[in-house]
N, CA, C and O atoms as a DFTB+ gen file, in Angstrom:
612 C
 N C O
     1  1     -77.724      15.451      24.393
     2  2     -77.115      15.375      23.062
     3  2     -76.043      15.726      22.789
     4  3     -75.317      15.127      21.995
     5  1     -75.636      17.128      23.608
     6  2     -74.306      17.880      23.517
     7  2     -73.377      16.986      24.190
     8  3     -72.327      16.672      23.629
     9  1     -73.624      16.627      25.141
    10  2     -72.842      15.770      25.895
    11  2     -72.200      14.522      25.567
    12  3     -71.097      14.205      26.011
    13  1     -73.216      13.484      24.425
    14  2     -73.004      12.602      24.043
    15  2     -72.017      13.011      22.626
    16  3     -71.133      12.253      22.227
    17  1     -72.263      14.017      22.122
    18  2     -71.399      14.372      21.176
    19  2     -70.056      15.003      21.209
    20  3     -69.299      14.907      20.243
    21  1     -69.694      15.728      22.428
    22  2     -68.722      16.185      23.269
    23  2     -67.529      14.963      23.542
    24  3     -66.349      15.055      23.203
    25  1     -68.081      13.958      24.149
    26  2     -67.966      12.694      24.450
    27  2     -67.160      12.014      23.261
    28  3     -66.003      11.667      23.495
    29  1     -67.733      11.789      21.924
    30  2     -67.277      11.233      20.944
    31  2     -66.374      11.972      20.152
    32  3     -65.490      11.403      19.511
    33  1     -66.533      13.246      20.144
    34  2     -65.148      14.032      20.097
    35  2     -63.941      13.885      20.576
    36  3     -62.872      13.749      19.981
    37  1     -64.272      13.933      22.095
    38  2     -63.029      13.311      23.054
    39  2     -62.505      12.177      22.410
    40  3     -61.446      12.110      21.786
    41  1     -63.224      11.407      22.585
    42  2     -62.770      10.166      22.050
    43  2     -62.109       9.850      21.088
    44  3     -61.136       9.096      21.106
    45  1     -62.720      10.570      19.861
    46  2     -61.826      10.510      18.532
    47  2     -60.472      11.048      18.915
    48  3     -59.490      10.372      18.612
    49  1     -60.284      12.405      19.667
    50  2     -58.689      12.407      19.749
    51  2     -57.996      11.327      20.594
    52  3     -56.790      11.151      20.422
    53  1     -58.559      10.710      21.347
    54  2     -57.499       9.695      21.917
    55  2     -57.374       8.418      21.049
    56  3     -56.524       7.584      21.363
    57  1     -58.073       8.244      20.109
    58  2     -57.528       7.174      19.025
    59  2     -56.294       7.011      19.024
    60  3     -55.685       8.051      19.270
    61  1     -55.495       5.880      18.799
    62  2     -54.420       5.304      18.405
    63  2     -54.249       6.155      17.394
    64  3     -55.260       6.494      16.779
    65  1     -52.940       6.697      16.986
    66  2     -52.563       6.856      15.498
    67  2     -52.783       5.652      14.768
    68  3     -52.619       4.452      14.988
    69  1     -53.383       6.647      13.432
    70  2     -53.392       5.270      12.510
    71  2     -53.013       5.714      11.543
    72  3     -52.088       6.525      11.516
    73  1     -53.908       5.108      10.044
    74  2     -53.659       5.462       8.590
    75  2     -53.413       6.854       8.416
    76  3     -53.862       7.761       9.116
    77  1     -52.573       6.962       7.309
    78  2     -51.999       8.154       7.033
    79  2     -52.408       8.469       5.652
    80  3     -52.803       9.620       5.463
    81  1     -52.376       7.383       4.321
    82  2     -52.577       7.548       3.288
    83  2     -54.155       6.495       2.793
    84  3     -54.627       6.372       1.664
    85  1     -54.506       6.056       3.724
    86  2     -55.852       5.313       3.359
    87  2     -55.614       3.828       3.131
    88  3     -56.603       3.187       2.775
    89  1     -54.781       3.354       3.237
    90  2     -54.434       1.732       2.570
    91  2     -55.280       0.682       3.460
    92  3     -56.085      -0.186       3.122
    93  1     -54.710       1.158       4.950
    94  2     -54.893      -0.084       5.909
    95  2     -56.510      -0.573       5.896
    96  3     -56.927      -1.730       5.858
    97  1     -57.174       0.503       5.934
    98  2     -58.693       0.521       6.135
    99  2     -59.111       1.203       7.896
   100  3     -60.197       1.683       8.218
   101  1     -58.069       1.069       8.658
   102  2     -57.570       1.244       9.751
   103  2     -57.763       2.958      10.252
   104  3     -57.607       3.739       9.314
   105  1     -57.974       3.390      11.156
   106  2     -57.826       4.645      11.850
   107  2     -58.758       5.702      11.031
   108  3     -59.672       5.382      10.271
   109  1     -58.356       6.972      11.329
   110  2     -58.647       8.011      10.927
   111  2     -58.989       8.232       9.384
   112  3     -57.878       8.267       8.856
   113  1     -59.761       8.366       8.584
   114  2     -59.498       8.488       7.101
   115  2     -60.282       9.713       6.642
   116  3     -60.882       9.599       5.574
   117  1     -60.369      11.022       7.389
   118  2     -61.202      12.287       7.322
   119  2     -60.222      12.807       6.042
   120  3     -59.326      12.176       5.481
   121  1     -60.674      14.087       5.797
   122  2     -60.377      15.074       4.725
   123  2     -58.713      15.456       4.639
   124  3     -57.982      15.828       3.721
   125  1     -58.501      15.154       6.143
   126  2     -56.803      15.568       6.412
   127  2     -55.983      14.333       6.629
   128  3     -56.154      13.577       7.586
   129  1     -54.782      14.111       5.378
   130  2     -54.098      12.831       5.679
   131  2     -52.541      13.555       5.453
   132  3     -52.351      14.716       5.089
   133  1     -51.729      12.763       5.702
   134  2     -50.306      12.934       5.864
   135  2     -49.827      12.989       4.552
   136  3     -49.097      13.898       4.155
   137  1     -50.230      11.996       3.820
   138  2     -49.311      11.839       2.649
   139  2     -49.850      12.942       1.567
   140  3     -49.017      13.654       1.006
   141  1     -51.196      13.079       1.284
   142  2     -51.207      14.295       0.431
   143  2     -50.761      15.307       0.864
   144  3     -50.088      15.862      -0.004
   145  1     -50.798      16.072       2.162
   146  2     -50.209      17.023       2.548
   147  2     -48.801      17.202       2.449
   148  3     -48.396      18.255       1.957
   149  1     -47.955      16.304       2.853
   150  2     -46.616      16.569       2.224
   151  2     -46.398      16.119       0.728
   152  3     -45.296      16.428       0.275
   153  1     -47.093      15.568       0.037
   154  2     -46.956      15.942      -1.534
   155  2     -47.145      17.255      -1.863
   156  3     -46.395      17.774      -2.689
   157  1     -48.281      18.055      -1.201
   158  2     -48.357      19.435      -1.530
   159  2     -47.624      20.363      -1.072
   160  3     -47.535      21.474      -1.593
   161  1     -46.950      19.954       0.079
   162  2     -45.889      20.843       0.568
   163  2     -44.897      20.742      -0.301
   164  3     -44.630      21.727      -0.989
   165  1     -44.261      19.712      -0.424
   166  2     -42.890      19.350      -0.977
   167  2     -42.851      19.131      -2.690
   168  3     -41.906      19.004      -3.470
   169  1     -43.850      19.142      -2.822
   170  2     -44.005      18.828      -4.764
   171  2     -43.351      17.208      -5.007
   172  3     -43.113      16.854      -6.161
   173  1     -43.092      16.293      -3.880
   174  2     -42.976      14.891      -4.085
   175  2     -43.890      14.077      -4.647
   176  3     -44.989      13.750      -4.200
   177  1     -43.200      13.676      -5.975
   178  2     -44.631      13.220      -6.313
   179  2     -44.552      11.224      -6.164
   180  3     -44.232      10.394      -7.015
   181  1     -44.864      11.099      -5.148
   182  2     -45.149       9.739      -4.614
   183  2     -46.644       9.464      -3.951
   184  3     -47.019      10.287      -3.115
   185  1     -47.059       8.939      -4.103
   186  2     -48.382       8.122      -3.727
   187  2     -48.691       6.481      -2.994
   188  3     -48.073       5.466      -3.315
   189  1     -49.739       6.548      -2.008
   190  2     -50.234       5.395      -2.014
   191  2     -49.600       5.625      -0.067
   192  3     -49.081       6.627       0.425
   193  1     -49.945       4.184       0.656
   194  2     -49.327       4.522       1.970
   195  2     -47.911       5.077       2.390
   196  3     -46.809       4.629       2.076
   197  1     -48.210       6.137       3.158
   198  2     -46.851       7.027       3.774
   199  2     -45.634       5.993       3.913
   200  3     -44.574       6.433       3.467
   201  1     -45.591       4.707       4.446
   202  2     -44.449       3.926       4.617
   203  2     -44.074       3.455       3.212
   204  3     -42.885       3.190       3.038
   205  1     -44.852       3.322       2.261
   206  2     -44.362       2.902       0.939
   207  2     -43.557       3.860       0.425
   208  3     -42.805       3.426      -0.448
   209  1     -43.420       5.376       0.739
   210  2     -42.632       6.284       0.315
   211  2     -41.510       5.973       0.103
   212  3     -41.161       6.227      -1.050
   213  1     -40.641       5.446       0.827
   214  2     -39.401       5.292       1.239
   215  2     -38.945       4.283       0.002
   216  3     -37.931       4.645      -0.593
   217  1     -39.477       3.256      -0.379
   218  2     -39.500       2.483      -1.260
   219  2     -39.470       2.736      -2.676
   220  3     -38.815       2.253      -3.600
   221  1     -40.372       3.640      -2.593
   222  2     -41.038       4.470      -3.993
   223  2     -39.581       5.299      -4.826
   224  3     -39.013       5.252      -5.917
   225  1     -39.454       6.064      -3.462
   226  2     -38.177       7.021      -3.493
   227  2     -37.091       6.612      -4.329
   228  3     -36.553       7.409      -5.097
   229  1     -36.627       5.052      -4.196
   230  2     -35.296       4.889      -4.426
   231  2     -35.473       5.157      -6.081
   232  3     -36.506       4.936      -6.714
   233  1     -34.219       5.685      -6.621
   234  2     -33.864       5.680      -8.353
   235  2     -34.941       7.058      -8.437
   236  3     -35.227       7.361      -9.595
   237  1     -35.325       7.589      -7.774
   238  2     -36.339       8.829      -7.971
   239  2     -35.993      10.043      -7.322
   240  3     -35.753      11.035      -8.011
   241  1     -35.938      10.089      -6.113
   242  2     -35.123      10.882      -5.072
   243  2     -34.450      10.688      -4.191
   244  3     -34.820       9.811      -3.411
   245  1     -33.034      11.483      -3.884
   246  2     -32.368      11.517      -3.040
   247  2     -32.704      11.244      -1.362
   248  3     -33.265      12.128      -0.714
   249  1     -32.291       9.884      -0.703
   250  2     -32.400       9.438       0.500
   251  2     -31.354       9.650       1.480
   252  3     -30.172       9.507       1.168
   253  1     -31.717       9.984       2.650
   254  2     -30.618      10.159       3.493
   255  2     -30.959       9.749       4.828
   256  3     -32.112       9.463       5.150
   257  1     -30.020       9.717       5.575
   258  2     -30.413       9.556       7.223
   259  2     -29.990      10.849       7.925
   260  3     -29.772      10.863       9.137
   261  1     -29.887      11.842       7.220
   262  2     -29.337      13.243       8.010
   263  2     -30.552      14.213       7.560
   264  3     -30.908      14.315       6.386
   265  1     -31.148      14.918       8.647
   266  2     -32.595      15.849       8.641
   267  2     -32.014      17.315       7.599
   268  3     -31.136      18.112       7.930
   269  1     -32.582      17.320       6.686
   270  2     -32.483      18.696       5.959
   271  2     -33.787      19.449       5.738
   272  3     -34.747      18.853       5.250
   273  1     -33.862      20.687       6.063
   274  2     -34.994      21.354       5.660
   275  2     -35.616      21.237       4.392
   276  3     -35.091      21.479       3.305
   277  1     -37.085      20.743       4.666
   278  2     -37.886      20.731       3.450
   279  2     -37.830      18.882       3.028
   280  3     -38.383      18.363       2.058
   281  1     -37.326      18.460       3.665
   282  2     -37.197      16.952       3.334
   283  2     -38.436      16.042       4.178
   284  3     -38.982      16.456       5.201
   285  1     -38.658      15.090       3.698
   286  2     -39.885      14.165       3.990
   287  2     -39.608      13.461       5.148
   288  3     -38.888      12.559       4.720
   289  1     -39.697      13.326       6.108
   290  2     -39.443      12.030       7.067
   291  2     -40.617      11.026       6.947
   292  3     -41.826      11.256       6.918
   293  1     -40.000       9.947       6.888
   294  2     -41.221       8.658       6.544
   295  2     -40.646       7.509       7.439
   296  3     -39.542       6.968       7.494
   297  1     -42.084       7.312       8.268
   298  2     -41.992       6.314       9.402
   299  2     -42.505       5.209       8.666
   300  3     -43.199       5.292       7.653
   301  1     -42.062       4.004       9.324
   302  2     -42.326       2.741       8.844
   303  2     -43.885       2.424       9.676
   304  3     -44.294       2.765      10.786
   305  1     -44.488       1.629       8.582
   306  2     -45.766       1.016       9.221
   307  2     -45.481       0.412      10.719
   308  3     -44.351      -0.069      10.803
   309  1     -46.091       0.349      11.657
   310  2     -46.615      -0.063      12.736
   311  2     -47.830      -0.535      12.873
   312  3     -48.719      -0.437      12.027
   313  1     -47.948      -1.249      14.313
   314  2     -49.797      -1.651      14.770
   315  2     -50.276      -0.108      15.362
   316  3     -51.479      -0.221      15.598
   317  1     -49.999       0.752      15.570
   318  2     -50.248       2.203      15.798
   319  2     -50.156       3.140      14.769
   320  3     -50.826       4.169      14.671
   321  1     -49.209       2.695      13.933
   322  2     -49.477       3.541      12.609
   323  2     -49.438       2.734      11.472
   324  3     -48.378       2.733      10.846
   325  1     -50.589       1.879      10.969
   326  2     -50.808       0.940      10.099
   327  2     -50.236       1.123       8.404
   328  3     -50.052       0.237       7.569
   329  1     -50.083       2.335       8.307
   330  2     -50.036       2.764       6.811
   331  2     -48.497       3.728       6.688
   332  3     -48.075       4.149       5.611
   333  1     -47.816       3.949       8.006
   334  2     -46.469       4.638       8.550
   335  2     -47.414       5.917       8.520
   336  3     -48.631       6.029       8.664
   337  1     -46.189       7.036       8.228
   338  2     -46.467       8.435       8.486
   339  2     -45.377       9.126       7.597
   340  3     -44.297       8.641       7.258
   341  1     -45.996      10.625       7.225
   342  2     -44.749      11.237       6.734
   343  2     -45.080      12.556       7.071
   344  3     -46.241      12.946       6.945
   345  1     -44.112      13.348       7.522
   346  2     -43.943      14.834       7.746
   347  2     -42.788      15.575       7.392
   348  3     -41.685      15.030       7.435
   349  1     -42.898      16.563       7.105
   350  2     -42.040      17.651       6.466
   351  2     -41.186      18.385       7.485
   352  3     -41.714      18.868       8.487
   353  1     -39.857      18.485       7.256
   354  2     -38.918      19.109       8.447
   355  2     -38.891      20.333       7.718
   356  3     -38.605      20.543       6.540
   357  1     -39.320      21.276       8.839
   358  2     -39.381      22.700       8.740
   359  2     -38.034      23.679       9.047
   360  3     -37.681      24.751       8.554
   361  1     -37.367      22.694      10.230
   362  2     -36.148      23.510      10.811
   363  2     -35.388      22.266      11.584
   364  3     -35.917      21.421      12.306
   365  1     -34.086      22.388      11.250
   366  2     -33.423      21.344      11.586
   367  2     -32.644      22.153      13.037
   368  3     -31.648      22.868      12.925
   369  1     -33.139      21.942      13.979
   370  2     -32.387      22.386      15.654
   371  2     -31.194      21.812      15.986
   372  3     -30.518      22.424      16.812
   373  1     -30.766      20.781      15.545
   374  2     -29.519      19.978      15.823
   375  2     -29.178      18.494      15.212
   376  3     -29.857      18.094      14.266
   377  1     -28.376      17.868      15.619
   378  2     -28.251      16.494      15.106
   379  2     -29.323      15.415      15.427
   380  3     -29.686      14.475      14.720
   381  1     -29.801      15.833      16.848
   382  2     -31.002      14.679      17.189
   383  2     -32.238      15.565      17.202
   384  3     -33.112      14.930      17.792
   385  1     -32.738      16.848      16.782
   386  2     -33.760      17.246      16.920
   387  2     -34.370      18.355      15.565
   388  3     -33.820      19.368      15.134
   389  1     -35.632      17.748      15.145
   390  2     -36.370      18.488      14.000
   391  2     -37.457      19.353      14.684
   392  3     -37.906      19.217      15.822
   393  1     -37.783      20.271      13.745
   394  2     -39.459      20.634      13.839
   395  2     -40.067      20.602      12.482
   396  3     -39.639      21.246      11.524
   397  1     -41.032      19.857      12.468
   398  2     -41.730      19.224      11.681
   399  2     -42.903      19.873      11.313
   400  3     -43.427      20.523      12.218
   401  1     -43.672      19.877       9.816
   402  2     -45.134      20.598       9.758
   403  2     -45.641      18.943       9.392
   404  3     -44.851      18.258       8.742
   405  1     -46.806      18.412       9.774
   406  2     -47.449      17.256       9.478
   407  2     -48.856      17.400       9.742
   408  3     -49.380      18.208      10.509
   409  1     -49.429      16.500       8.999
   410  2     -50.542      16.050       9.092
   411  2     -51.591      15.067       9.444
   412  3     -51.555      14.071       8.721
   413  1     -52.382      15.064      10.218
   414  2     -53.477      13.661      11.010
   415  2     -52.056      13.106      11.928
   416  3     -51.906      11.884      11.938
   417  1     -51.023      13.947      12.689
   418  2     -50.465      13.067      14.038
   419  2     -51.510      13.273      14.843
   420  3     -52.067      12.263      15.273
   421  1     -51.980      14.470      15.203
   422  2     -53.595      14.535      16.012
   423  2     -54.404      14.223      15.153
   424  3     -54.157      14.789      14.088
   425  1     -55.477      13.415      15.119
   426  2     -56.216      12.915      14.089
   427  2     -57.114      14.407      13.281
   428  3     -57.475      15.370      13.957
   429  1     -57.287      14.334      12.126
   430  2     -57.889      15.532      11.440
   431  2     -57.011      17.102      11.329
   432  3     -57.552      17.975      10.649
   433  1     -56.110      17.315      11.782
   434  2     -55.490      18.389      12.103
   435  2     -53.906      18.438      11.446
   436  3     -53.127      17.521      11.188
   437  1     -53.803      19.713      11.315
   438  2     -52.498      20.013      10.625
   439  2     -51.656      20.477      11.747
   440  3     -52.079      21.464      12.349
   441  1     -50.409      19.887      12.188
   442  2     -49.699      20.662      12.902
   443  2     -48.129      20.684      12.590
   444  3     -47.350      19.823      12.183
   445  1     -47.944      22.497      13.077
   446  2     -46.644      23.093      12.327
   447  2     -45.561      23.260      13.509
   448  3     -45.906      23.067      14.675
   449  1     -44.436      23.570      13.225
   450  2     -43.305      23.506      14.055
   451  2     -43.176      22.530      15.464
   452  3     -42.926      22.830      16.631
   453  1     -43.456      21.269      14.818
   454  2     -43.829      20.342      15.933
   455  2     -42.282      19.404      16.266
   456  3     -41.645      18.878      15.353
   457  1     -41.956      19.349      17.415
   458  2     -40.688      18.768      17.673
   459  2     -40.665      17.182      17.270
   460  3     -41.564      16.449      17.682
   461  1     -39.840      16.789      16.632
   462  2     -39.277      15.092      16.668
   463  2     -37.862      15.148      16.899
   464  3     -37.026      16.011      16.630
   465  1     -37.766      13.738      17.605
   466  2     -36.299      13.714      18.510
   467  2     -35.755      12.311      18.106
   468  3     -36.340      11.267      18.395
   469  1     -34.512      12.382      17.370
   470  2     -33.910      10.929      17.241
   471  2     -33.317      10.645      18.275
   472  3     -32.464      11.378      18.776
   473  1     -33.824       9.109      18.933
   474  2     -33.511       8.741      19.843
   475  2     -32.923       7.334      19.489
   476  3     -32.888       6.449      20.344
   477  1     -32.464       7.143      18.223
   478  2     -31.793       5.532      17.834
   479  2     -30.170       5.947      18.337
   480  3     -29.568       7.011      18.488
   481  1     -29.865       4.642      18.485
   482  2     -28.377       4.604      19.204
   483  2     -27.394       5.172      18.154
   484  3     -26.371       5.618      18.674
   485  1     -27.438       5.255      17.010
   486  2     -26.635       5.528      15.995
   487  2     -26.549       6.704      15.485
   488  3     -25.669       7.066      14.704
   489  1     -27.594       7.465      15.958
   490  2     -28.147       9.061      15.745
   491  2     -28.296       8.702      14.017
   492  3     -27.637       9.435      13.280
   493  1     -29.068       7.695      13.414
   494  2     -29.203       7.849      12.225
   495  2     -31.033       8.033      11.727
   496  3     -31.561       7.738      10.655
   497  1     -31.724       8.699      13.138
   498  2     -32.987       8.574      12.700
   499  2     -33.941       7.642      12.506
   500  3     -35.045       7.958      12.065
   501  1     -33.537       6.083      12.893
   502  2     -33.996       5.135      12.595
   503  2     -35.369       4.873      13.713
   504  3     -36.285       4.102      13.429
   505  1     -35.314       5.585      14.880
   506  2     -36.235       5.196      16.181
   507  2     -36.344       7.058      16.376
   508  3     -35.374       7.810      16.474
   509  1     -37.528       7.385      16.389
   510  2     -38.043       8.752      16.462
   511  2     -38.969       8.806      18.102
   512  3     -39.529       7.794      18.522
   513  1     -38.989       9.909      18.741
   514  2     -40.199      10.385      19.358
   515  2     -40.974      11.662      18.749
   516  3     -40.401      12.678      18.358
   517  1     -42.070      11.494      18.734
   518  2     -42.765      12.895      18.208
   519  2     -43.462      13.677      19.115
   520  3     -43.887      12.989      20.043
   521  1     -43.773      14.986      19.211
   522  2     -44.383      15.839      20.063
   523  2     -45.798      15.365      19.915
   524  3     -46.224      14.963      18.833
   525  1     -46.708      15.423      21.276
   526  2     -48.042      15.195      21.076
   527  2     -48.470      16.140      22.056
   528  3     -48.249      16.159      23.267
   529  1     -49.412      17.273      21.007
   530  2     -49.616      18.086      21.246
   531  2     -50.726      18.246      22.490
   532  3     -50.753      19.189      23.280
   533  1     -51.741      16.965      22.471
   534  2     -52.922      17.078      23.445
   535  2     -52.314      16.956      24.723
   536  3     -53.095      17.106      25.663
   537  1     -51.221      16.741      24.985
   538  2     -50.453      16.592      26.169
   539  2     -49.411      17.988      26.488
   540  3     -49.284      18.370      27.652
   541  1     -48.844      18.547      25.590
   542  2     -48.013      19.379      25.464
   543  2     -46.502      18.774      25.846
   544  3     -45.664      19.343      26.545
   545  1     -46.406      17.777      25.353
   546  2     -44.974      17.497      25.648
   547  2     -44.733      16.133      24.942
   548  3     -45.770      15.483      24.815
   549  1     -43.819      15.655      24.545
   550  2     -43.037      14.687      23.658
   551  2     -43.964      13.325      24.399
   552  3     -44.277      13.075      25.563
   553  1     -44.201      12.636      23.097
   554  2     -44.946      11.661      23.250
   555  2     -44.222      10.263      23.981
   556  3     -43.044      10.284      23.624
   557  1     -44.398       9.412      24.604
   558  2     -43.765       8.322      25.112
   559  2     -43.481       6.993      24.194
   560  3     -42.874       5.965      24.493
   561  1     -43.898       7.235      23.410
   562  2     -43.831       5.851      22.222
   563  2     -42.663       6.371      21.332
   564  3     -42.528       7.542      20.976
   565  1     -41.894       5.401      21.045
   566  2     -40.594       5.167      20.081
   567  2     -41.204       4.664      18.675
   568  3     -41.753       3.568      18.563
   569  1     -41.046       5.589      17.602
   570  2     -41.701       5.269      16.598
   571  2     -40.305       4.880      15.305
   572  3     -39.305       5.535      15.011
   573  1     -40.832       3.515      14.770
   574  2     -39.280       3.207      13.606
   575  2     -39.470       3.968      12.519
   576  3     -40.617       4.138      12.107
   577  1     -38.440       4.514      11.916
   578  2     -38.731       5.269      10.523
   579  2     -37.343       4.729       9.756
   580  3     -36.321       4.204      10.198
   581  1     -37.773       5.098       8.403
   582  2     -36.948       4.772       7.591
   583  2     -35.499       5.974       7.313
   584  3     -34.329       5.595       7.274
   585  1     -35.807       6.978       7.198
   586  2     -35.088       8.402       7.117
   587  2     -35.672       9.575       6.174
   588  3     -36.881       9.793       6.101
   589  1     -35.070      10.031       5.730
   590  2     -36.045      11.236       4.881
   591  2     -35.394      11.441       3.315
   592  3     -34.244      11.531       2.885
   593  1     -36.713      11.467       2.716
   594  2     -36.370      11.692       1.182
   595  2     -36.365      13.301       0.686
   596  3     -37.069      14.259       1.007
   597  1     -35.384      13.167      -0.128
   598  2     -35.161      14.861      -0.323
   599  2     -36.005      15.269      -1.490
   600  3     -36.183      14.394      -2.338
   601  1     -36.508      16.335      -1.671
   602  2     -37.375      16.868      -2.857
   603  2     -35.962      17.068      -3.465
   604  3     -34.833      17.055      -2.975
   605  1     -36.564      17.303      -5.026
   606  2     -35.734      17.833      -6.409
   607  2     -35.805      18.968      -5.927
   608  3     -36.825      19.404      -5.394
   609  1     -34.170      19.935      -6.113
   610  2     -33.937      21.232      -6.088
   611  2     -34.690      21.822      -6.769
   612  3     -34.611      23.047      -6.859
């Protein structure tokens, strides 16, 4: 019985990244979700799927393609991220690297100070790679992103 439980838990960690705000019905929908976490940390009052935050922010919060501490990085929806993803910039290490705090990148966990690197051709944060803690290295997948939402001062 213990082995079966261990195999099940191990398999859960290997699931592809998925839902962050619960709208698609796919992926991890436990108590730890990226959108509620980002909302709590930044006080950005947006709701719904993480990918929808970019459009919702228009006219309510400043949006930019340059990272700033405290900003919310918004990932587009993809097959691996059906609801998108949001993370909060903790530190800007340079024009192409930030450290973020994020919930549910590794299903069911909150990560702190994890690297995200801009790999876009124009340095506009439209394509990023993200640290994958289970392998202690940058993930190989390139994720499309909208940019950064700035919380109100």
